[in-house]
N, C-alpha and C positions, 0 to 999 in steps of 0.2 A: 389549489391556490397557494401561492408563496406566502410564507409568514412575513410579518412586517420587518423583522430584522434582516431577513435574507433579501427582501426587496430593497432596503436601504443599502445593504452591502453591494448589491448589483449596480445600483445607481452610482455609487462611489467607484466601483470597479470600471464602469463605463467611462467615467471622467478620467481615471488614471490611464485607461487604454488610449483614449483620444490624445492625451498629453504625450504618451509614449510614442504613438504613431507620428506625431508631429516632430519628434526628434530625428526621425529617419532611421532609427535603430531596429525597427521591427522585422527587418528581413534577415538579420544575422543571428547565428546561434548564440553568440556571446551576449548580444542584446536581449534575446529572448530569455536567456538564463538570468540575466540581471533583473529583468522585469518580473520574472516569476518569483525571485527572491524578495523583491520589493512588495509583491502582493502578500506573500506569507508574513512579512514583517508588519504590514499595515493592518492585517486582520487577526494577528495572533492573540490579541487580548491580554489583559493583565493576568499575572500568575494567580492561579486559584489553588492548584494542587501540587505545584512543582517544587516547592522549597525543600521538602524532606526527601530529596533524591540525591544520591552521590553519582557523579558523572565522571567518567575516565576515558580519555582518548587511548585507543588500543590499536594494534596492528594484527590483522588476521590473514588467513590464507585467501588468495584469490585464484582465478583460473590460471594465471601465468606468473604469479608472484604475490607479494604482500599487498593488502588493501587497507586503507584507513577505515576505522569504525569507532563507535562509541559504546561504552558499556554503562548501562544505567542500572542502579541498584537502590531499591527503597530502603530507607532507614527504619529501624525499629520493628522488624518483622520476626525477630527471634533468631535462635541459633540454627534452626533447621534449614536445610538447603531449599532454595527457592526454585520454582519453575523458571524456565528461560525461553524468551520469545525472540526469534531472529526477525528483524524488521527490514523491509525493502520499500524505499520511498517511491512515490509516483513521479510523473513528469513525462510520460510518453517515451520512456527509455532515453530521453534526451535532456530533460530539465530536472531540477530538484537537487538537493544536497542535504548534508547532515544538519546544518544550521537551521534550515527552513522547517525541519521536523523536530527540532529539539524540544520545544514546549509540549508538543503532543506526546512524545515518548516519555518525557518526565512525568506528565500527568498520568499516562496509562500505567507506568511502573508503580507510582505511588498508590493509585486507586486499586490496582490489582494485587500488589504484593509480589509481582514477578520481576525478575531481571530481564532487561532487554539488550540485545546487541543490534545496533542500527548500522547498516552496511553502506559504505560509499562504493557502490559497484561502478564499473566503467560505463560511460555513457556514449551513445551514438551522437553525431555521425563519426566522431574520431574512432570510436570502438563499436562497430555495428555487431549485430547478431553473429555468433552466440556469446559475445564477450560478457555482457551483463548477466546472462543466464549462467555462464560458467562461473562467474564470481559468486552469484547467489548460491549455487549448489556447493561450491567450495566453502562458503561461509557457514552453511549448515553443517557440513562435515567437521569443520574446524570447531564449531561450537559444541558439537556432540563429543569431540575428543577433549576439549579444554574446559567444559562447564564446571567440573568439580574444582578446578583451580581458583575460580572466583565465587565459590559458594553456591553454585547452581546445580540442579539435578538433571543430568543428561537423560534420565528416564522420563522427564517431563519437559521435553523439548517441543516447541511449537514454532510455526512461521506465521507472519502477518505482512500484509502489504496493501497499499492503496493504489488504485488505478493501474498504471503499468507495473507498479510494485506488487499489486495483487496478482497480475499476470505471472510475474516471476515466482511468487509464492506458490501459486497453483501448479505451475509447470514443475517447480522443484519438488513438490510433493509427489507428483506423478513419477518423476525421475527416481526419487528415493525408493518408491515402491517397486519400480522395475529393477533397480539395482540391489534390492534386498537391504537397504539401509542408506543413511541412518534412519532409525525409527522416529517418526514424527507423531506426536501425541494429539495434535490439533492444528487446524489452520483457520485463520481469521482473515477474510477477504473483504476489503472495504472498497465499494464501487469498482470492482476489478474489470480490467479489459480482458475479455474472455474469448472473443471471436472476431478476428479481423479478416476472415476469409470470405465473408459474404458481402454483397452490396449493402449500403446503409439501409435501403428500403426493406431489407429482411427483418429489421427490428424497428417497430413503430416509434420507440423512444428516440432512436437516432433522428428520424424525420421530425418528430415533435419538438425536440429540445436541442438540436444541433445547429441551429441557424446563427447563433451568436448572442442570443438574448439570455442564455443561462450558463455562461462561463465557458464550458467546454464546447468546441465546435467540431463538425464533421471535417472541416478543412484541416484543423489541427490534428485530428486523428490520422487523416491521410498523410499529412506532411511528416509527422514523426515516425509513422510506420515506414514511409519511404526511406528515411534516414536509417532506421533500425535494420532494414533488410537490404541495405545498399550493396552489399558484397555477396551474401549468400543467404540461404533460407527462403522459405516461401510462406505466404500467409496461411496456407492450408496445412502447414506442418503443425502437429499437436504441440510442439515446443514453442510455437508462436500463438496458436489458437487452441488453448487447452480444452475447449468444448469438444474438439474433434478427436480426443483420445478414444480409442476403440472400447476401452473398458475402464470404468471408474470404481469397480468393486475393490474394496480394501483400502480406500482413501480414509484418512483420519476424520474424526468428528470435525464438522465445518460450520463456522458462523459466517454469514454473508450479510453485510450492511450496505444499503444503497440509499440514494436520494430519489425522490419522486420525479424531480425535474432534471433528470440526468440522461444524456444520450446513451449511456452504458447500462441503464437499468434493465432492459429486457434481455440482453445476452447473459447478464448475471442471473436472472431468473431462470433462463434456459439451463444454465449450469446447475443451479440448485435443483431443478426438476430432475436432471439426469443423475445427480448424486443420490437423490431420494429413490429413484427407480433402481439404482444399483445397490440399495440397502445401506447406504451411508447415513449415519446420524448427522442431520443437518438442520440448522436454524436460519430463518430468514427474517430480516427486519428492514422495513422500508420506512424512511422518514420522508413523508410525502410532500412536506411544505418547503423543501430546500433543494440545493443544487450539488452538483459534482464538486468534490473538494471540501465540503462543509466541515468534516470532522477536524480538519486542521485550523479552521477559522474560529478560534476560541472566543471571539466577540459574540458569537451566536449562542443563544441558550440551547438551541437544538444540538449544537456541537457538544456542549457540556453533558447533555442527556445521553448522546450517543457514546461518549467516552465512558460514562458510568455503566452503560449497558455492555460495552466491550469488556470493561474490567470485570463485570459480573460474569460474563461468559468465560473469561480466563479463570476466574476462581472456580467456576462450576466444572470446567473441563479439565483443569490442571491441578485443582486442589490447593491454590495459593490462598494466602490470608492478607487482607488489606492492612495498611498501616493503622 
C-alpha cells in the first residue's frame, strides 16, 4: 500500500501531467525535459541537510571532450581526505540534469561526509549509446586521477546512480573490472534500470506498476530506450543490460535501493541475486510504500529515510564521517 505522502504526491503529479499534456508539448524531447525539471522542482522539498555543503562547477573529461560537472564537499569533516562518489542522474538516458539533482547530492554529501562529483553526461537522442556511457567511464577515470587535488581519496572511489544513471553506474563498474581499473570501492544503485532485453512480462513489477498510475511507465521505458539505441547497440548487450554480464565475480560491495511500487523493482532484485551468487558483498533495501524516483522527492519522509540509509551505507563501506 502506498504511504499517504506518496499518494498525495501522485495525485498532484497527475494534475501536473494533465496540464502539461494540454499544452501540446508532451511529444517533444525539449518539452519532456522541461516537464521533468518542473517535477523535480515541485517535489524537492525544503532544505534539510544541504546548507553545510560547498558546491563548485567543474569541467571533467568526457568520452570525446570536456563535460560539465559539479563538485560537492561537506564542510567541517576534518583535515583527512574524504571518500568520493561519482554520481550519474536518471532520466532514461534522455532527461535529467545537474540542477534537478542538486538538493539530493547536497544532502547525501553532508549526511555521509563524502565528496560527490555529479556528472552532466551526454543525453540521447542527440547523443545516443554509447555516448553517455563513454562519458560516465571517462568521468570515473578523471575522478580517480584528480581526486587528490580536491582533498578526496582516490583509494575510496565509489559510483552511484538512479534509474538510467544506476544503469550507467553498474555498467561502468563492469567495464572498470574488465579494464583492470580504475579501482572502484563500492557502488550504490538506486532503483536501477538493469535489464531492457526481455519483454516487460518477464518482470511482474513491470506489469503491476507500469501502466501510468505510479509515475514511471512501460511506454516511457520503451520510448527512451529507442532513443538511446537509435544508432547502435542492442538491448541484450551487457553494456545496455548489465544483468546479462557473463560473470559478476569481483564486483565491488553493492547497495541497491528500490521502491515497492516501481516497474524496475524486480530486475534490480535479479541483479542483487546474481551479485550474491557471485560472492559479491551486497545489501538490498526495498521501500515498499513508494514509487520510482522517490529519493529525489525531498517532500517525502520516506525519501529522507532513504537518504540517511544511503549515507550510512557510504560511511560503512567507505569509512567516511558525517558532519
